[in-house]
C-alpha positions in Angstrom: 148.5 110.0 129.2 146.4 111.8 131.9 144.2 115.2 131.0 147.2 117.1 133.1 149.9 115.7 130.2 147.6 117.2 127.2 149.0 120.0 125.3 147.4 123.4 126.7 146.1 123.9 123.1 143.2 121.0 123.8 140.3 121.0 126.3 140.7 118.9 129.9 137.8 116.9 129.4 135.7 117.6 125.9 132.4 115.1 125.5 132.6 113.4 122.3 131.0 115.3 119.1 127.0 113.3 119.1 127.0 110.0 117.1 124.6 109.1 114.6 123.2 106.2 116.6 120.6 103.7 115.8 117.3 105.0 112.9 115.9 107.6 113.6 112.0 106.8 114.7 109.2 108.2 112.1 106.9 110.6 114.3 102.9 108.7 114.3 102.1 111.3 112.0 104.4 109.1 109.5 103.1 105.8 110.7 99.2 107.4 110.4 100.6 108.5 106.8 101.5 105.0 106.2 98.9 102.9 107.0 96.7 105.4 105.2 98.7 104.4 102.0 98.3 100.7 102.6 94.7 101.7 102.8 94.7 102.9 99.6 96.9 101.0 98.0 93.8 98.0 99.1 90.9 100.6 97.9 93.1 100.3 94.6 93.2 96.7 94.5 89.3 96.6 95.5 88.6 98.6 92.6 90.4 96.3 89.9 88.3 93.5 91.7 85.1 96.0 90.9 86.1 96.9 87.2 87.4 92.8 86.5 83.9 91.8 87.9 82.1 94.6 85.4 83.8 93.2 83.0 80.1 91.3 80.6 79.8 95.0 80.5 82.4 96.4 78.9 82.1 93.6 76.7 78.6 95.2 75.4 78.8 98.0 75.7 81.6 97.6 73.0 79.8 95.8 71.1 77.0 98.6 71.2 78.9 101.1 70.4 80.4 98.9 67.2 77.1 98.3 66.4 75.3 102.0 66.6 78.6 103.4 63.8 77.9 100.6 62.1 80.8 97.9 61.8 80.5 94.4 61.2 83.3 92.9 63.8 83.1 89.0 64.7 82.5 87.8 68.6 85.9 86.8 68.3 87.4 89.9 67.7 85.8 91.9 70.7 86.7 88.8 73.2 90.3 89.0 71.7 89.9 93.3 72.4 87.9 92.6 76.0 91.1 90.1 76.8 93.9 92.6 75.7 91.9 95.0 77.8 91.9 93.5 81.0 95.1 91.9 80.7 96.8 95.2 80.5 94.3 96.2 82.8 95.6 93.4 85.7 98.9 93.8 84.9 99.3 97.5 86.0 97.1 97.7 88.5 98.8 95.2 90.3 102.4 97.4 89.6 100.4 100.5 90.4 100.2 98.5 93.7 103.1 97.2 93.7 104.5 101.2 93.4 102.1 102.7 95.7 103.0 100.2 98.5 107.0 100.3 97.9 106.8 104.3 98.0 104.9 104.3 101.3 107.5 102.0 102.7 110.3 104.2 101.9 108.5 107.2 103.3 108.6 105.8 106.5 111.4 104.9 106.7 112.4 108.7 105.9 113.3 108.7 101.6 112.2 112.3 101.2 111.7 110.9 97.4 109.4 108.8 97.9 107.3 111.3 100.0 107.5 113.9 96.9 106.5 111.0 94.7 103.6 109.6 97.5 102.2 114.0 96.8 102.3 113.1 92.8 100.4 110.0 92.8 98.0 111.9 95.4 97.5 114.4 93.1 97.4 112.8 89.9 94.8 110.1 91.5 92.2 113.0 91.5 92.0 111.7 87.5 90.8 109.0 89.0 87.9 109.6 91.7 84.8 108.7 89.5 86.1 104.7 89.0 85.6 101.9 91.4 81.6 102.9 92.6 83.2 105.4 94.7 86.2 103.9 95.6 88.5 105.9 93.5 86.8 108.8 95.8 87.6 106.9 98.6 91.1 106.4 98.1 91.8 110.1 96.8 90.6 111.9 100.9 93.1 109.0 102.2 95.7 110.0 99.9 95.2 113.2 100.5 94.8 112.9 104.6 98.3 111.1 104.1 100.0 113.3 102.2 99.3 116.5 104.9 100.5 113.9 107.7 103.7 114.1 105.7 104.1 117.6 105.2 103.7 118.7 108.8 106.1 119.6 111.4 106.9 116.7 112.9 107.2 114.9 109.7 109.3 117.2 107.9 112.0 117.4 111.2 111.7 113.5 110.4 113.0 113.5 107.2 115.8 116.7 107.6 116.2 114.2 110.9 116.8 111.2 108.3 118.9 112.8 105.7 121.5 114.5 108.1 122.3 111.4 109.6 123.3 109.1 105.9 126.9 109.1 105.5 128.2 111.7 103.5 128.5 109.4 99.8 131.8 108.9 98.1 
């Protein structure tokens, strides 16, 4: 059917509606923020390793504190307590680092919820600023810079565009 055979209520030539073609490319700010979050995860890993290396001082400190309180505790009990503490620190440290990297990956893909989670984690990292011989402070600085980057105008537009391109859920 030619354009001249169309009913008069339709325009003779219309451009197709803009289609959402392909994924949205993250702006440079989002990519930089992603890598800063990865650096933050690496700093967390280094901080965990430093904490594990200094575990001997934890045992000595625990024994001194117990002796100062007049409590007699066997070396076996102290070793058990230190082992449990180290195990918990390793498990939670690895889970934290894995989650942090996962949130950064989702943020880079345009997930606004991941951006909010990273903001909250960055704010909460204020509590760990003194840990790891300065690594906590370095991680905080990296996290703050990355968080600022993902809330500036090009990043905001990117997250809005990713959201707009998602298909409505049925």
